[in-house]
N, C-alpha and C positions, 0 to 999 in steps of 0.2 A: 217808528222813526223816533218817537221821544225817548225811548229806552237808548238809543244809539248816541242821540245829543247829550244825554246825560253821561254816559261812558266817556265820551270825548273831553267833556267838561272836567270830569274826574281825571282824567289822564293829563290834561293841560296843569292843572292844581298838582297834580303829583309831581310834574316836571319843575314847575317853578318851586316847589318846596324842595326837592333835591337842589336845583341851583342856588337856592338862599344856604343852604347847609355847606355846600362846597365853596362858596365865596366868603362866607363870614369869618372875619379874622377870630384867631385865639388869643385868649388873654394870657399874659405871662404874669405869674405871681413870683418870680425869682427876684430878688432885690436888684436893684440899678445900680447901687453904691456901696462902698466899703461899709459904710456905717450900717446900712440895710444887712448887709451880711453878717455884721457883727451881732446885732440884734437879733437877728434869727437865730443865729447859733447859739446865742445865751437862752434865747426861748426855749428851743429845744433842751438845752441842759436843765432848765427849769423844770420843763414838763416831765423828763426823766425823773428828777429828784422828787417832784409831786407824786409820781406813780409809785416810787418807792416808799414814800409816806402813806400812801393809801395802804398798800399791801402790808405793811408794818401796824397800821392801825386795825385791819380787818383781823390780822392774827391776834393780836391784843384782845380784840373783842372776843373772838373764838375761845381764847384761852379764859377769859374771865366767864363767859358763859358755860365752859366746860366747868370750872371751880364751882359755879352755883349750882349747876345740875348734880355735881358730885355730892356737894353738902346736902342738898335735899334728899337724895338717895340715901345718903349716910344718915341721916336724921329718922328717915321711915324706916328703916330697918336697923 
């Protein structure tokens, strides 16, 4: 009898959780005005530019590391 009561309590809890997830409103992160849209577009453009700078810096560091390794190998042999 205790096991059946526990199972029924778990079923009720699961039903409540399902109802809460179905009823809860979603949050919109889209800008609601023209200024917000312009700021978001500029921010996305800035993020793309930052990614390009990161890629170039990584390439520059790899070239520098390659030059150092080449110089070390050249001096050894």
